[in-house]
C-alpha positions as CSV (number, residue, x, y, z in Angstrom):
1,X,-13.6,-15.2,-27.7
2,X,-13.5,-12.3,-30.2
3,X,-14.0,-9.8,-27.3
4,X,-10.7,-11.2,-25.8
5,X,-8.6,-11.0,-29.0
6,X,-9.9,-8.0,-30.9
7,X,-7.3,-5.6,-29.5
8,X,-4.4,-7.8,-30.6
9,X,-5.9,-8.3,-34.0
10,X,-6.4,-4.6,-34.4
11,X,-2.8,-3.9,-33.5
12,X,-1.5,-6.6,-35.9
13,X,-3.6,-5.5,-38.9
14,X,-2.8,-1.8,-38.4
15,X,0.9,-2.3,-37.8
16,X,1.3,-4.6,-40.8
17,X,-0.5,-2.3,-43.2
18,X,1.5,0.7,-42.0
19,X,5.0,-0.8,-42.2
20,X,4.7,-3.3,-45.1
21,X,4.4,-2.6,-48.9
22,X,3.9,-6.3,-49.9
23,X,0.5,-6.4,-51.5
24,X,-0.2,-9.9,-50.4
25,X,0.3,-9.0,-46.7
26,X,-1.7,-5.8,-47.1
27,X,-4.6,-7.6,-48.8
28,X,-4.7,-10.2,-46.0
29,X,-4.7,-7.5,-43.4
30,X,-7.5,-5.6,-45.2
31,X,-9.5,-8.8,-45.4
32,X,-8.9,-9.3,-41.7
33,X,-10.2,-5.8,-40.9
34,X,-13.3,-6.3,-43.1
35,X,-14.1,-9.6,-41.4
36,X,-13.6,-8.1,-38.0
37,X,-15.9,-5.3,-38.9
38,X,-18.6,-7.8,-39.9
39,X,-18.2,-9.8,-36.7
40,X,-18.4,-6.6,-34.6
41,X,-21.5,-5.5,-36.5
42,X,-23.2,-8.9,-36.1
43,X,-22.6,-8.9,-32.4
44,X,-23.2,-5.2,-31.9
45,X,-19.7,-4.4,-30.6
46,X,-19.8,-0.7,-31.1
47,X,-16.4,0.4,-29.8
48,X,-14.6,-2.4,-31.5
49,X,-16.4,-1.8,-34.8
50,X,-15.6,1.9,-34.7
51,X,-11.9,1.1,-34.1
52,X,-11.6,-1.3,-37.0
53,X,-13.5,1.0,-39.4
54,X,-11.6,4.1,-38.4
55,X,-8.3,2.2,-38.9
56,X,-9.3,1.2,-42.4
57,X,-10.4,4.8,-43.1
58,X,-7.1,6.1,-41.8
59,X,-5.2,3.9,-44.2
60,X,-7.0,5.4,-47.2
61,X,-4.6,8.3,-46.9
62,X,-7.3,10.8,-48.0
63,X,-6.8,12.9,-44.9
64,X,-3.0,12.9,-45.1
65,X,-0.9,15.2,-47.2
66,X,1.5,12.6,-48.6
67,X,1.8,10.5,-51.7
68,X,-0.9,8.0,-52.3
69,X,0.4,4.4,-52.5
70,X,-1.2,1.2,-53.8
71,X,-2.1,0.2,-50.2
72,X,-4.0,3.4,-49.8
73,X,-6.0,2.7,-52.9
74,X,-6.7,-0.8,-51.8
75,X,-8.0,0.4,-48.4
76,X,-10.2,3.0,-50.1
77,X,-11.7,0.4,-52.4
78,X,-12.3,-2.0,-49.4
79,X,-13.9,0.8,-47.4
80,X,-16.3,1.7,-50.2
81,X,-17.1,-2.0,-50.9
82,X,-17.8,-2.5,-47.2
83,X,-20.4,0.3,-47.4
84,X,-21.9,-1.0,-50.5
85,X,-22.1,-4.7,-49.7
86,X,-22.2,-4.8,-45.9
87,X,-23.6,-1.4,-44.9
88,X,-26.0,-2.9,-42.4
89,X,-23.2,-4.0,-40.1
90,X,-21.8,-0.4,-39.9
91,X,-24.6,1.4,-38.1
92,X,-23.0,4.5,-36.6
93,X,-19.7,3.8,-38.4
94,X,-21.1,5.1,-41.6
95,X,-19.4,8.4,-40.8
96,X,-16.1,7.0,-42.0
97,X,-17.6,5.8,-45.3
98,X,-19.3,9.1,-46.0
99,X,-16.2,11.1,-45.1
100,X,-14.2,9.0,-47.6
101,X,-16.8,9.6,-50.3
102,X,-16.8,13.3,-49.5
103,X,-12.9,13.5,-49.8
104,X,-13.0,11.6,-53.1
105,X,-15.6,13.9,-54.5
106,X,-13.5,16.9,-53.3
107,X,-10.4,15.6,-55.1
108,X,-12.2,14.7,-58.2
109,X,-13.9,18.0,-58.6
110,X,-10.7,19.9,-57.7
111,X,-8.7,17.8,-60.2
112,X,-11.2,18.4,-62.9
113,X,-11.2,22.1,-62.3
114,X,-14.9,22.2,-61.4
115,X,-16.4,24.5,-58.8
116,X,-16.4,23.3,-55.2
117,X,-19.7,23.4,-53.1
118,X,-18.6,26.5,-51.3
119,X,-18.1,28.3,-54.6
120,X,-21.5,27.2,-56.0
121,X,-23.3,28.5,-52.9
122,X,-21.1,31.6,-52.4
123,X,-19.7,30.5,-49.1
124,X,-16.2,31.0,-47.7
125,X,-13.9,28.1,-48.0
126,X,-13.6,26.0,-44.8
127,X,-10.1,24.5,-44.0
């Protein structure tokens, strides 16, 4: 049954997170994404799992050059908790979690005025 409806669920969750600012709606959509990721991981649905995880990662806002909103922070927190608590269901989708951690580390070190990795190892900055 989930194979039949995952596309519609993905569209609904993604659209609602994108257009709404109501925290209750956003939290429910994030919960839906997380539960969908767990189902996909349990049944080894690779494409579907990657779609849900990449959608959640996109809504962290860490790759966009725009103002961070509360919904972006909630998505970041959910993505990190997913990796911490349900990492076994991610399999190849760990890429999105690691990218999120890497971006957070970049922003934290940049904001604190610390040297970036490329400066420590005398490498040229990569865009």
